VMD Tcl script that draws the C-alpha trace (Angstrom):
set ca {
  {-43.36 -33.04 85.51}
  {-43.33 -35.03 88.74}
  {-40.47 -35.47 91.21}
  {-39.78 -38.58 93.14}
  {-39.63 -38.33 96.97}
  {-36.18 -37.68 98.38}
  {-34.97 -36.09 94.97}
  {-33.25 -32.71 95.35}
  {-36.24 -31.04 93.66}
  {-38.66 -32.44 96.33}
  {-39.78 -29.56 98.52}
  {-39.69 -31.90 101.60}
  {-36.04 -33.02 101.11}
  {-33.94 -31.89 103.64}
  {-30.11 -32.47 102.91}
  {-29.19 -32.38 106.62}
  {-31.81 -35.19 107.55}
  {-30.42 -38.89 107.19}
  {-32.21 -40.81 104.45}
  {-34.37 -43.47 106.11}
  {-34.01 -45.73 103.20}
  {-30.23 -45.93 103.34}
  {-28.85 -48.83 105.37}
  {-26.06 -48.52 107.85}
  {-22.59 -49.50 106.85}
  {-21.57 -52.93 107.54}
  {-18.33 -54.99 107.77}
  {-17.10 -53.86 110.95}
  {-16.61 -50.10 110.08}
  {-18.70 -47.73 112.06}
  {-18.10 -44.11 111.30}
  {-16.87 -42.13 114.34}
  {-17.41 -38.38 115.19}
  {-14.40 -36.22 114.48}
  {-11.98 -35.71 117.31}
  {-11.96 -32.46 119.21}
  {-9.70 -29.55 118.45}
  {-6.03 -30.31 118.32}
  {-4.24 -30.32 121.76}
  {-7.35 -31.32 123.65}
  {-7.20 -34.78 125.22}
  {-10.00 -37.10 124.57}
  {-11.97 -38.02 127.70}
  {-12.71 -41.53 128.44}
  {-16.61 -42.34 128.76}
  {-17.81 -41.82 132.28}
  {-14.95 -39.44 133.36}
  {-16.41 -36.06 133.70}
  {-13.43 -34.13 135.22}
  {-10.62 -33.18 133.03}
  {-7.44 -35.16 133.28}
  {-4.53 -33.54 135.02}
  {-0.89 -33.96 133.71}
  {-0.29 -35.92 137.11}
  {-3.07 -38.37 136.44}
  {-1.57 -38.98 132.80}
  {1.91 -39.37 134.15}
  {0.86 -41.96 136.75}
  {-1.10 -43.91 134.04}
  {1.89 -43.62 131.62}
  {4.15 -44.85 134.53}
  {1.86 -48.05 134.95}
  {2.83 -49.11 131.63}
  {6.30 -47.88 131.21}
  {7.45 -49.02 134.63}
  {6.80 -52.57 133.66}
  {9.79 -52.44 131.38}
  {11.94 -51.31 134.15}
  {10.59 -53.93 136.59}
  {10.90 -56.59 133.99}
  {14.67 -56.51 134.42}
  {14.06 -58.07 137.68}
  {11.43 -60.50 136.44}
  {8.73 -58.74 138.29}
  {7.00 -56.64 135.64}
  {3.71 -56.81 137.72}
  {5.19 -54.88 140.73}
  {5.04 -51.49 139.15}
  {1.36 -51.46 138.07}
  {0.43 -53.09 141.30}
  {2.16 -50.48 143.55}
  {0.50 -47.69 141.42}
  {-2.80 -49.22 141.80}
  {-2.53 -49.43 145.56}
  {-1.06 -45.97 146.00}
  {-3.07 -43.79 143.32}
  {-5.89 -46.05 142.35}
  {-8.22 -44.63 144.98}
  {-7.45 -40.97 143.74}
  {-8.20 -41.26 140.19}
  {-10.26 -43.75 138.17}
  {-8.20 -43.01 135.11}
  {-4.98 -44.08 136.78}
  {-6.79 -47.09 138.30}
  {-7.99 -48.23 134.93}
  {-4.58 -48.05 133.48}
  {-2.75 -49.76 136.46}
  {-5.37 -52.52 136.41}
  {-5.06 -53.07 132.76}
  {-1.31 -53.14 132.92}
  {-1.36 -55.38 135.93}
  {-3.53 -57.95 134.06}
  {-1.34 -57.91 131.18}
  {1.72 -58.38 133.15}
  {0.24 -61.47 134.85}
  {-1.00 -62.77 131.56}
  {2.43 -62.29 130.11}
  {4.02 -64.11 132.86}
  {1.70 -67.16 132.28}
  {2.55 -67.07 128.54}
  {6.30 -66.78 129.28}
  {6.10 -69.85 131.56}
  {4.34 -71.91 128.83}
  {6.89 -70.64 126.31}
  {9.76 -71.64 128.50}
  {8.35 -75.25 128.95}
  {7.96 -75.49 125.09}
  {11.48 -74.60 124.58}
  {12.12 -78.29 125.04}
  {10.16 -78.87 121.82}
  {11.95 -76.02 120.09}
  {8.75 -74.10 119.15}
  {9.07 -72.16 122.53}
  {12.13 -70.34 121.25}
  {10.02 -68.84 118.55}
  {7.14 -68.12 120.99}
  {9.62 -66.28 123.36}
  {10.86 -64.12 120.56}
  {7.31 -63.41 119.24}
  {6.00 -62.84 122.85}
  {8.90 -60.30 123.56}
  {8.28 -58.23 120.38}
  {4.52 -58.25 120.98}
  {4.78 -57.23 124.63}
  {7.06 -54.29 123.69}
  {4.83 -53.05 120.92}
  {1.59 -53.23 122.93}
  {3.35 -51.53 126.05}
  {4.32 -48.75 123.84}
  {0.82 -48.46 122.43}
  {-0.60 -48.42 125.84}
  {1.89 -45.79 127.04}
  {1.00 -43.44 124.05}
  {-2.75 -43.93 124.97}
  {-2.18 -43.04 128.51}
  {-0.13 -39.94 127.56}
  {-2.92 -38.89 125.34}
  {-5.52 -39.20 128.12}
  {-7.03 -42.33 126.34}
  {-7.93 -45.68 127.79}
  {-6.13 -48.67 126.35}
  {-7.09 -52.47 126.32}
  {-4.24 -54.88 126.09}
  {-4.90 -57.67 123.47}
  {-4.77 -61.35 124.61}
  {-5.21 -60.40 128.28}
  {-6.77 -62.54 130.97}
  {-8.62 -60.13 133.35}
  {-7.68 -61.28 136.84}
  {-7.89 -57.97 138.64}
  {-11.09 -55.65 138.06}
}
mol new
graphics top color blue
foreach p $ca { graphics top sphere $p radius 0.5 }
foreach p [lrange $ca 0 end-1] q [lrange $ca 1 end] { graphics top cylinder $p $q radius 0.2 }
display resetview
């Protein structure tokens, strides 16, 4: 009775070793390692020191503060101030402030284009969609910052690095 290589009866078969004949998954899905124990923040790559609650708070304010500043049509002011004040102290806070600042500048450009297109009626729908989109992604960025994770806004032009 012969056994084929790789079968469970094969003496050299090791179930913990990956099968070299198996192809990696395709279609955009790449399996990720399981997250750490509950209650432990996920550290961004390249950031060795554990995040303090102050760093997470400042990163969170860089996103939420834009909603407050938006009432005065200056949503970019809050992340700009945080980047200038706290950006040199923490790379994590700087990444979040820069990301929020870039999004707010991009959002301002999109708002101006939509306002001009109001004359063609399509701008009204663009303004509504832009408002909902901005609120959703700002909430997602705030949650990521509070969890100690990085966040990249979609549809953002990267003016500041």
